[in-house]
Every structure is written in structure tokens, then in C-alpha cells.
N, C-alpha and C positions, 0 to 999 in steps of 0.2 A: 693583312687580315689580323683580327684580334681574337684571342682565345682565352678562356679561363684557365687556371692552373690545371684542373682535371682534364679539360679538353686538350690542352697541349701535351699532357702526359699520354693520353690515349692516342693522339695523332702520332707521336714518336713511337710508342709501343707497337702500334699496328704495323708501322713500316718495318720495324725490326723483326716482328713476328713473320712478316711476309718473306723474310730471308732465312727463316728457320730458327730464330731465337725463341726460347720458351717464354711464355707469358710472364712468368715471375722475373726472369732476367731482363726482359724487355722493359718491364715497368720500373725495375730498379734503375736501369740506365736512363730511362726517361725522366725519372724524378731528379737525378743528379743534374741533368742538362737544364731542366726547368728551374731548379734551385738557383743556378747561375743567372738565369734571366731575372728572377725575383731579387737577386742581389745586385741587379743592374750591371752585370758583367757578361755581356753578350758574346765576348770572345771565347768564353768557356761554355756557351749555351747551345741553343738549337742549331746554330751554324756548324757545330762540330759533328752533327749527325751524318753529313755527307761523307766525311772521312771515315767514320765508323762503318757506314754501309759499304764503302769501297774496300775496306780491310776485310769485311766479311766475305764479300764477293771474291777477293783475291786469296782467300783462305789464310790470311794472316791472323784472323780471328776465326776460331772454329765454333760455330753455334752449338750450344749444348755441352761444351767442355766445361768441367767444374774444377775449381781450385783443389789441390790436394796438399795435405801436410807432408812435407818432405824431411823436416827436422823438428823434433819436439822435446822439450824438457818441462819441468813443472810450471814455470812462469814465462817461458819463452817458446817461440816456434818460428819456423819459416814455411810459408806456403808458396806453391808454384803458381805463377800468374801467366805462364807462357801460352800464347794463342787464346787467351781468355779475355772477354770484355773487362776493361778496367774497373768499372763500378761493381761487377760481380766479384772480382778478386778483393776489391776494397771492402765491401760489406762483409765478405767472409772473414777477412782479417780482423775487422772491428768486432764481429760477434765472438770470435775465438779469444781475442784480447780481453774483452769484457768478462767472459767466463773465467779466464785465468786470473784476472785481477780480483774478482770476487772471492776466489779461492785463496789467493796468495798475497793480496794487498796491492801489488803492482805487477804489471806484465808488459812484455814487449813482443810484438809479432812483426816479422819482416815479410814483404812480398818480393820474391825473386823473379826477375824477368817479367815485369808487369807492363801493361799498356796504360794509356793515359787515364788517370782517375778523375780528371776535370776539377770540379769545385771541391776543394779539400774540406771546407767548412761543413759540407753536407754530412760527412762521415763523423767528424768530431762532435757535431751537434747531436747526433744519435747517441753518442756516448754520454754527453752531458744530460740528456733527457732521461738517462738511466741512473742519475745521481752519482756519476763518476766523472773524473777529469780525463779529457781526451787530448792527445797530442799526435799529430800526423806530419811526417816530413816526406818530401819527394824530390827527385832530381829531374832536371830537364836538359835538353840539348844546349851546348855552349852558346852564351849570349853576352858574356861580359869579359872584358880584359882584366888581367891582374893589375893592381896599382903599378903604374910605370910600364906596363906591357902594351903590346899592339896585336895580340892574338887572343881570340875568344877561347877561354879555357874552362869556364864553368857556366852553368845555366842560371836561370832566374831563381831556381831552387826554393819553391815556396814551402810554407809550413802553416799549420793551423793548430790552435789551442782553444778548446771549449771548456767552460766552467759553469756548473749549475748555480742558479740563484733562486730566490723565492719567486721571481717573475720569469722572464725568458732567459735562456742561457746566454752567457757572454761568449760570443763566437769571434775569435781573431783568425783571420785568413788573409795571408799576405805573402808577397814574394820577397826575395832578398834584394830586389832592385826597386827603384822608385816606382816603376810601372811594369806591367807585363808587356811582352812583344805585341800582343793583340792591340794595345793602345796605339802603337806606332802604325800598325797596319790599318787601323781605323782612320788615323790621321791621313795616311796616304790615300785611302779610298775617298775621303771627304775633301782632299786637297787643302789640308790645313797644316799650319806650322805647329811645332810642339815647344813646350818650355825648355830652356837651355839646361835645366837640371835633369832631363830625362835620358839623354843619350850623348854619345861621343861619335865623331866621325872616324874614318879609318886611320887618321893620324893622331887620334886621341884628344881632339879638340871638341869642346861642347858645341852642339849643333841644334838648330831649331828646325832642320829639315828631316822629316821622319824617314825618308828613303836613305839618306846618308847615315842616319842612326841605325837602321837595320843592317847596313853594310858594316858599320863599326861596332859599337858596344852600347848596351844599356848601362846606365849608371847605377852602381850599387847604392843601397841605402847608407847614408853616412860615410860614403867613400870606402876606406879600407875596412871599416867595421862591418859594412854590408858584405864586402868580399869575404871576410873571415866567416861570417854567418853562412854564406853560400857554400864555402869550403866544408864547414862542419856538416851541413845538411847533405852535401854530396857523399861524404864518407858514411854518415849514418844510414842514408837511403841506399846507396849503391854498393859500396865496398863491403859493408857489414852483411849484406844479403847475397853477396857474390853475384851482383848484377853489373851492368855497364856503368862506367863512371867517367866524369869529365868529358874529354874529347871522344870517348868511345860511344857516347850517346849521339844519335842524330835524329832529325825529324822532330817537329814541334807538336805533333798530335799522336799518330800511331807509331812513330819512331821506325818508319820503314823507308829504306832506300830503294825506290822503285826501279832505278837503273840497274843495280846489281842484284835486285830481288833478295835482299837480306834485311834482317831486323836487328836493331840494337836495343835490347830491353833495358830499361832503367829499373830502379828499385824504390821501395817505399818502406817506411817504418811507422808502426802504430804503437803508441805507449798509452796504457790506461792505469789510472791511479784510483783505488777505492778509498774515497774520503772517509768512510766509516771506520777504516782501520787506523785513522789518525785522530779524528775528532767526531763529535756528534753531528750528523748530517744536517739537521735543521738549524743548528747553531751556525754551522759553516755557511749555509745558504743565506741565512739572515745577515751575517756579517758581510758577505759579498754584496747583497742587495743594499745594505747601508753604505758601503763604500761607493757603489755606483750612484746612489742618491746624493752623497756628498759631492761627487764630481759634477753631477748634473746641476746641483744647486750652487756651485761655486760662482764667484763673480765673473761677469762676462764683459767682453769688449763691446763698446757701443755698436749697436746694429745687429749684434748676434742674439737671436731669440732663444736658441737651444744648443746645448752641448751634446753632441751625438756620441753614443757608445757603440763599440764594435758589435756587429751582428744585428743591430736593431733595424737596419734597412730591409733585410729579407723578411723579418717578421711584420714590419709595417706594410710591406708590399704583398703579403700572402694572398690577399683578395684582388690584387691588381690584375688587369687584363694584360696578356702577353702579346706583343705585336710581332708577327712573323712577316718579314719582307716577302712581297708577292713573288719575286724572282726565286728566292730561296725555297719558298713553299712549292713552286712549280718544279724546281729541280729535285726536291725530295719526292714529290708525287710521281714524277717521271722516271726516277731511278729504278732500274731493274737488272 
């Protein structure tokens, strides 16, 4: 079935509300999942709602629980994300970081023991729309080998950077690997091979078999450079916030081990920069827009009509209808 953006948000929000989530928290979470759909990233979209619902039912997420500041200084803070919906913690951290950056020029807010934030670009885009630069890092369950190794030691560890311009914000949202795990699961589901650059089998050889890739390792961006990036993000997100790190993290969504009934919480870091403390905001935005135009107008390979800029897909698709698989739709409706 097809829904507009607003219809999809209300569909998700109503289901969350039926399990006791407040209207505000339900709509925040729904907006994040729908943003992923608009970015054409369904692995972080509405399909994630079922795992959220299960976590609420199992009391791994407590409806109505709010993030609390547990450590605070002038320009820094740590908030508690334990048993709280990821988007609720994420937006709370963003709002606090923006407030502190406006007061001190730059700020950093960690989330300790957080659940999945889903699409990181959603949060940094909010920051950019407030004429600030937003940076967000997060850690995930192990998915990659170290160079020369045969054991998963770090996650896909994504990050997002958003920068305001005269037009739409520049939104960079990417993992430290060529692709996220969801791309391999999608290939398994559709019985398709994957490019040899995406994954390694259990013996460290490039593979076009997505099932072998899931058993083995995703390939870091640029080889050891991507691994180094994942390592830095793991430390910034997890160890700095006193959260789980590296092999301590398990689960790719809610980070729950249903067998042992325990949760390994990962961490996140939000950094905000107040542009006005460095340069005049309109001058900055004009120069960013001019740089983007220079890139878009640069010479192109034959057959290429347009050079795309990070973040433009979600804006282009803002009025696009969102397709929800009938089976998934029924599973959500029937969940209780």
C-alpha cells in the first residue's frame, strides 16, 4: 500500500501510542523512520517498527521514560538513554547541544546506553536548519574484520554531518563500510548477488554471496582507512560516553540478547558548531551554496545528466508516496 509522508507518520505514531508511547514521542520516532524511507533507505525505515514494538512489549524500552542529564559542564553533557526510545534520546541530545553551542560556540553531548537512533541525517538536518553545523556519530554491533583479521571486532559505525546553505542543507549520512548490513539482507531476501567490493567471506575473501558476507565481514570504506574511521567512531561514541564498545555491542536494532535477556547499550555523540561565532552566517551559507553549484556545474562524463549532492534525495522525495509491503503492514496492524 502507498501512503503520503504524513499518513505514514500517523500510521506509525498510532501504533506506538497503542503501546503507551506519548503522542509527542510517537511522532518523533515515526518521523525518523519515515525520513529513512524518503532517503530510499528502507533498512532503517518502517520495517524497524516491529523491533521497536517488541522491545516496548518486553520492557526493554519503557514508554514515557525521558532522557536525564547525568553529567553536565558549560559546553558538554552526557544524557542517559537507557530503556528510552532512540529517537527520543537523540532529539533530546540535539536540542541540548544546540542550546550549548549557541552559548559557547561549540558543544558536545553524549548519549550513554542508547537504543538505535536509525537515520542519523534526520538529527543533523535539524541542527543545520537552525543555522548550525551538526555532527553525529554512533556505534553498532561488530560487522567488520580488522585488516588481516578474521574476527568481527567493530561495527559499521556510521556518522552524519549536516551544513546549512542558502538552499537545502548539505546532509552527509554514511557508514564506515561500503554498505550497511541491511543491503546484504535485502540481497538475501531478493536472492541476488552483491558486488565483490561489499563483503568478505569467513576466510577473508571477497564474495558476491550475501549470505556468506553476513557470516564474514562487511568491507570498510577504502580498506584500512575505513577501519580506522570505524575505530575512531567507536571510541567517540561508546568509550567516551561509558557505553558498550566493540565486541561488547550485540544486536543490530535494539541491541538485545533475547536468549540471556540482557541488553548491551551502545553510545552516541552529538557535536554542534555555531557558525556565527566564526563568520557571518549569510556569507557562510552563500559560500557553501556557491561551492555546491561549482560541483554541480563541473564537467560530466558522457551520459551523466546531473551530479548529485549528499542529502538531495530526501528533499527531492519529500512529496513521494511511501510504499509499505502488505505483509509488513499486516504484521504491524496485528501486533499486540
